[in-house]
N, C-alpha and C positions, 0 to 999 in steps of 0.2 A: 551572589552565587555561594553555593555551600562547598565545603572540601569534599573531594572525592578520594576514595582509598586507592592506594596503589596496588593493593593485593586483593585478590579474591579470597572469599571465605568458603570452606567446604560445606556442602549441603547434602542431606541424604533424603530421597524421597521414595517410600515404599520399599527400599532396600533392593530395588530390581535393576538399577541401571547404573552406568558408569557416570562419573562426575569429573569434568575438566575444571581444574582450579590451579592457581599458581602454587607451586611447591616450595620446598624450603631450600633447594639447591641454589648455587649462585647463578644470577641472571647476567645476560651480556651487558657491557657498559652502555649506558643510555645514548640514544641518538638525539642530537640537537637539531631541532627544526624551527627555522625562522621563516614565517610567512608574511608577505607584504601584499595586503589586499587594497592598497590605496588607489590602484587603477581599476578596481572592480566595476565602475561605471563603463570602462572600457572593455569590460570582460577579459581582463588580463590579470593573472595573478602570479606572483614571483615567490620562489622558495629557495632557501639555503640550508643544506644539511651538513652536519659534521658527524662522521661515524668513525668509531675506532677500527683500526685495521692493521693487520700484520703483513709484512712483505710477502709478495707472491700472488697468485691468482685470486680474484675476487669477482663474484658474480652479484649484481644487484637486481633486485626484481621490483617491478611496479605492480601494485596489487591488481589482481585479475578476477578472481571469483569472489564477489562481495556479498557478505551476509544481508539477507533481506531482498536482495536482487535476483537471487536464485540462478545466476548464470555468470558467464565470463564477460561482465559488463564494464570492467575497468577502462577508462577512456584513453588508452594508449596513443590512439592517433592525434589527441590534443595536447600531448606532451611536447614541448619545443624547447630549444636553447639549452640542451643538456651539455653540461661542462663537468668534468671531474678534475680535480687538482690534489696534489700532495706537497706540503711544504711550499705552497706558492707556485709550483710548477704544473703545467697541464700533464694529464695522464689520458693516454689514448683509450677509447672504448669501442667495443663492437657489440652490435646486437646479434643474438643468437638467431640462425637462419630458420629455425623451426619455432622456437618459443619466442615470440615477437615481444614478450614482456620481460625478457632478460637481457642485461647488458654485462658483458665481461670486459674486465680491465686487469692491469698487472700493477700491483701496488709496489712502488720502488723501494729499494734497500734502504733502510734507516727510517722510514716513515712509520708513524704510529697511529695516524688518522687520515682520513680523506675528507675533502670538501666537495660537495656536489651542489650545483646550481641548476634549476630548471624553471621553466615557465608552464603554467597551465592556460590553455586557450578555451575558456568557457564559450559554449555555443551561443549564438544570437538567436537561433530558432529554438523551438520547444525541446526536441529530443525526448529522452526517457530517462527516468530515475535520476540519480545523483549526477549522471554525465550529460543530462539535458541542461537547457538553459537555466542559469542559476543566479544571474545578476542583471540588474537594471541601473538606471541613473541613481536610484534612491535606496537600493537594497541589495543584499547578496547573501547567499547561503554557501558557506565554506565547508566543503567536504574533504576531510584530511587526506582521504585515500587518492584524491587527484594530485596531491602535492608531495608525495613521499616516496623514496626508495629504500628498500631495506636488504640486508644480506641474504642470499639464498641459503636455505636450510635453517633460517632462523625461526623460532617459534613466536608467533606474533602475541601469544599470551605472556611470554617471558623475556620480550624485549621492550625495554622502557623507552619512552621518548619524552624529552623536555621540549615542549613547544611554546612559541610566542607568536603574536599576532599584531600587525599594524593595520588600522582601518582608516578609511577617510575621515577628515576632521568632522567633529560633530556627530558621528555616528554611535548609536548605542548598540548593545549586543545581548544575546542570551545563549546559553550553552548548559550542558550538564556537567562540563569540566570545571574542576575546581580552581580557583584563582590562587597564584603564588605572589603575594605582596599586592600593594595597591596602586602600582603603576598603570598608567593608561596608554603610554606609547613607548615602547609596545606593551601589549597585555601579556602577561606571563601566566602560564598555567602549571598547575602541579604535575609532576612526573606521573605518567600512566602507562601501562603496557600498549604496544602499537594497536593490538585488537581493540582496546578500549578507545584509544584516540579515534580510530576509524569509526567507531560506534557512537562519536560524540561530535556532531557537526555543530557549527556556529552559525546563528542567524544574526545579521546585523543590519542596520538601516538608519536612515535619516528620520523617518517617521516611525517611531517605535513605541510600544505600550507593554507593560506587564500587568496581567491581571491575576491577582493572587487567588489561589484556590485553597480549600481547607487542608490543614495538616491532619494526618491520621497517625496516631501513636507517635507524634513527634516528627513525622516524615513529611516535609513540604512538598507542595504541588503549585505550579504556576503555568500560565500561558504567556509566552513571550511572542508578541505580534510585530511583525515589520510589514509596511505597506507602502505602495507607491503614492500614497496621498495621506494627509492627516485625517481627512473625512472617513476614509475606509476603516479606521481603527475603532469606530463607535460601536462596540458590542453591547447590545441592550441588556437589561436586567434580567429578562427571562432566559435569554441564551446563557448569561453567566450562571444562573440558577441551575440550568441543566448541566453545566460543566462541573458545578460544586456537587450536584447529585452524582455525577460520574465517579468522583472520588469515592463517595460513600457506597456507591453500588458495586464498584469493583472490590473494595474491601469485603463487603458482604459475600460476593460471589466466590472469591478465592481464598478468603481468611487469612492472607498473609501477603506481605510485600517484599519483593526481592530487589530493592533498590534504596539508596540514600535519600533520594529526592527525585522529583519527575518534573521535566520541562517539556511541555508542548511548544514546539517551534513552528508557529503559523504564519506562513507567507502569504500575503495578499497582493496579487499582480497578475495581469492579463498576459504578460510576456515572459514569464518563467514557465518551466515545464510543470504541470499539474499532477500530483500524485501524492501518496502518503508513503513513508518509509519508516520502519520501526526501529528503534534502538532501545537499549535496555533501560536507560534512564531519561530517555527523551523520544521525541518523534518529529519527523521532518514533514509537515503537512503543507501542501502548497495549493492554492485555489485561487479563483478569480478575484479581482480587486474588490468587488462589491459584495463579496459572499457573506459579509456581516450585515450589510445595510440593505440589501435587496432580498425581499422574502423569497422570491424564486431561486435566486442563487444560493441563499442560505439552505433551503430545503434540498435543492439538487446537489450542492457541492459538500455540504457539511453534515448530511443527514447522519451518516454513521462513521465519517472518516476519523475523527479523534478518538472515538470509542474503539474502532477496529485497531488503530495503531497502538493504543494503551493496552489492549488485551494481549497484544504481542509480547509485552513485557514479561508476561507469564508464559504464553504459548508461542514459543519461537525464539525467545532469548533466555529465559530461565530454563524451561523445558524445551529441548530442541532434538529433532530426529537426528539419529547417529549419522546418517549421510550429510548432515548440514552442520556438524560440530566445527568449532572455530580453530584457530591455531595457525593455519596456513592459507594464505591467499592464492597459492598457486596450485592447490589440489581441486580437482573437479567435485562438484557438489552433485548429490543424488536427491532428486525431488519427488521419489515415489511416496513420501508421507506428506505431501502438501495438502491432501485432503484433510489432514489434521492440522498442520501449521497454519494454512490459510483458510481452509474450509471452516474448521470450527471457529477460528477468529471471525470469519465473516458472519457466521450465525450469531456468535455472542455480541459482536459489534452492532448487528441489526436490532436484537431484542433490547441491548442497553440503551439504543436510541429512544425506545419507547419507555423503558423503565426510568430513565432519567427525565423524561418529559420533553427531550428536544423534539420528538415527533409525538403526536397524539396516538391513540390506539387505531383510529381510523386511518392516519397518515401510514402507520406501520403496515396496516392491511393493504393499503395501496401499493406500498413498496413491495410487499411479499407477492402480490398479485402480479406485478410487473416482472419479478424475478421468476415466477412460475411460467408465465407466458413466454418470456424471452428463452427460457430453456426449451420450452415446448417447440419454439421455432428454430432451434438448433438441429437442423436436419443431419448434421454430421454425427449425431449420436447413433445413427443407423450403422456406421462403419468404425468410429473411434470411440473406444470405451474411456470412461472418466479416468481411469488409472493411467491411461496413455497421455491424457492432457497433463498430468502432474509429472510423469517421467520426461515429457518433451517441453517442460516449462521453459527452459533455457532458450529454446527456438521460437516458442509460441508467443512469448512476450514481445517479440519483435515482428511478429506476423502482421501483413497488411490487413486493412479492414474489408477490402474486397473478397467476396466469397467466404467471409467469416462464418456464415451459417452453415456452410458445407465442410470447410476445413476444420472448424471448431478452434477455439482459443484457449485462454487459461481458465477453463470452465470449473476447475477445481475450487474456485471461489464459490459461485452462485450454486453449482449443482450440489456440491458437497453441503453447502448450507441447508438446502432443502432436505438432504438426508439426515442432517444432524437434527432437524426439526422432527423428523420421523422418529429418531432415536430417543429424543426427549419425550415425545408424546407416548412412545412404547413404555418407556420407563414408568411414566406417571400413570398410565392405564394398568399395567401389569402389577404395580405396587400399590394400586388404589390410592394414589396421591401421597403415599408415604416417602417416595423417593423421586427425585428429578435429575436432570443432567447437571443442575447446580451441585449436586452432591458429588458427582464425577469431578467438577472442576475444583472443588475443595480438596478432594482426595488426591488428584493427579498433580495439581499445580500449587498447592497450599505449601505444606512444610513450615520450616522456621522463617519468620521474618528476619531479614539481615541484608548485608551486602551483596551486590551481584555475584551469581554463580551460574554455572551451566550444568545442567543434569540431562543427560541424553536419553533417549528412549527409542524403542522399535514398536512396530506394529503389535506385536504380541503383548507389549507392555500395556498398550492402549486397550486391547481386548481384555487383559486380565484385570485392569482397573474398572472398566465398564462391568465386568462380571462381579466384581465386589459390590458394586451399586446394586445390580439386578442380574441374578444368574439367568444367562441366555446364551445362545450360540452367536456371539458377536462376530466371530470371525467369519462364519457363514453370512451373516447379515451384511457384513461391509464387503466380502469378497464378491457376493452376488451383484451388489449394486455398483461396485467399481469396475468389474469386468463386463457389465451388460452392454450390448450393443442392440438398441431397439429405438423406434421412434418414440416420441412423446416424453414429456419431462417426468421425473420420478416425483409423483404427487402424493405418495402415501403419508407424507407428514402432514400436508395440508388436510387431507381427509381425516387422519387420525386426530386432528386437533379440533375437529368439528366444523370444517369449512370446505368449500370446493371452489375450484376456479370456474368462474363463469363470465359471461360477456355482456356488455352494455354498448349503448349507441352514443355514448358521451366518454371522452377521455377523463380520467381522474385528475385530482388536484396535483398528485404527485407527477403524473405524466406531463401535464401542463407545465410544471415547474421545470421539468427535465428539458422540455422543448424550448422553453424561454431562455434557459440558461446555456443550451447547446446550439441556439439558433438553428433548430431542425424541426422537421415534421415526421412523426412515426405512424405509418400506416401499415406496419408489418403484419398485423393481426386481421387485416381484411384483404388488401391487394398485394402486400408482400414486400414493401420496401421502405427505406427512410429517404428523406430528402433534405439536403441543407438549404439554407436560405438562399444561397446563389443557384439552386437548381440541381446542384451535384448529388449524384446517387451513389453513395458509399458501398451499398451491399443490397442485394435482393435475395429473398428467401427462396431457395430451390422449391419447385413444383408449386409455387404460388401463382395467382392470376398474372402477376407482372412478369414472372419467369417464364410462364408458358406463352406469354404474348412476345417473347423476345426481348425483354428489358433486361439489361445487365449492369454489373457494377462498373463505374467509370463513365457512364453516361450522364447527360445533363438534361433535366426536364425543362422544356421551353413553355409548352401550352398544354391546357386540359380542355378537352372539348372546344378547341378552336379559340381558347381566351387564354392570355398570359397567365402563367401559373402563379398562385399564391398559396399559402395555407388554407385560407378560407375557400378559395375556388376549388382546390383539390378535395377538400372535405365535403364541400357541397356536391360535387360530382359523385363522390362515393355514396353519400347519403341518398342520391336520387338514382343509384345504380339499380334499384328495384324495378325501375320502369325505362331507363335509358342506358345504353352501353357507355362505357367510359373509354375515351380516346386520348392518348398521350402523344404529344409531339416531342420527341426526343432527339437530342443531338449526340452523335457518336463520332467523335474526332471532327472530321470535315463533312460529315454526311448527316442528313435529317431524315427522319422516318416516323411515320405514324404508327402507334401500336394500339391495337383494340383489345381491351381486357375483358375477358369473360367472367364477370362477378356480378351477381344479383344481391348479394347479402347485406348491403348497406354498411354503415359504419360498424366497427367491432373493436372493442377495447376491453382489456381484463379488469376484472374486479373479483373480490371474494364474496361468495354467498354463503350465509349460514345454513348449516344442516340441524334443523331443530331436534332431530331424534338422538343427537350425540351430544355430550357435554362440551362446553367451550373451553377447551384446554388452551386455546391461543390466548384467551384473556388471562388465564392464570400464568402462562408462561411469561407474558410481558408485564405482569404485575410487579411493581417495585419491591425489592427486598427490604428496603427501609423506607421510611416516609420521606417523600419528596416535595420539592417546591412545585408550584403551578407549572403546567405545560408552557413551552414557550409560544406566546401568542403571535399570530400572524401580523405582520405589519407591512404597510404599503412602502414602495420605493419612495425616497425622497424626490 
């Protein structure tokens, strides 16, 4: 591990925005935090805290609004065994009846500090984000926010924590935190602000591997991998080359780095929650166990995950919307700029997957075609504008999958990515190739290389920076697209880059990989639904043949045209629909019913088709900024 600074440095970008950094004023006495994770295989974590305190009323808070999770997702229901003491004697506490994350107590006369002990009950089932399943028999991700209380009113940027950690015997670990000393039991970390501690999870496990990546300007990079089996750690040479290229490509894209070192924390397990969560000097990336050794899993689960989360170190951590600035975990977040925070990151992560060679150009186009088609099937676009999906992020992240096509979800990822493609193509076209969105990235996210800092921005700052790259009415450009309510995906970027969304009668390699990895079959673009391996139908596209026939979410497919259903049987029936109707036998609770689908169009799957009369800007967009190693070659599953 590398040392981590205890103080932020000041950075100024464009002279337009406020900077949050630790000042020179005295900070509160450090919190001592001791975490015992030796029972991680039982999904039970213990914590002991010592806080300086003066006699009188004291309120302690559990982190509620978590950076990167864009909502009040602190897992307060899984806090257990809370005890507070002073001088060895118990101190009574009482939860606030309105703010459930607050605990009030009275520090007795003569006391100078209090001791707090608590347990965190990590879920056994998947869940979501850092409050989801995070431990198995062989590994664990320790998210510090689940194990800490802090005084109400404290600024998390200016409240230091001295943390230590005990792990099961024989486990190795990775984190962006700096070590204090060489002891291994407990592991001691250098003091950092509470905001930095929460931003620095620890990945640990019995099967552990470190993949070193290139240093850039003396800044180290590495991938720390923990898996549920030793075999799962086998990252092939081509994939390693793609991640080495990622370091070079991000350096060329942004022109500066705002971290002392960077650790990808890659968890390979079928029983932890699967997601990616950004941190300033690391990322928490969790995927299926075989994602490195099975080609379908690799393509479906890792295509743009690590590139997306790494981009967040610039877009989301260094540059951050003013409504998402750090400092206090009890203050509500405002997600109205998630079309930049997540949408632009989604776009950059996708094109970096091609620039680095993790995906071939053809695979990237297959990925883009699926994104365009999926957004085209989001019928909720007729009533809910993209901007509202960002504002409502804190409730949409937890929305159920049924009726997702009508409700809409966190579409500020995919739909914004399509619009950022349009912005990139527009800049390239109007400047005749002299400027690109890469220039905006260097201008807006570059600045001086150095230790972590946070520079906030507003929508007007984004428009102003885009205008410096290409004079245009960017406010109108974005406002029209963010506030629009109309059917059909925003495909202006696909068209402007020299391609169009078209349809074929065979699923692409990317769609096949996704179906194999998720054990599902996707026929949304013909008859209008997806179906899991066990026949469960999670969602149906409104006004599709399936919806008009009466099929709905939550039902279970049993048979197709009188024969027990399978992926092959279903696709064969759709293929033959030009001459024969499709009849589905569906279970709805305790009831069975046959639904006849009115569809004669055969199979229909998205692809991109070249428009010969226009220049191929898409090829230029995904062309590497620096020479890269060969693309990751497909490999068969062992």
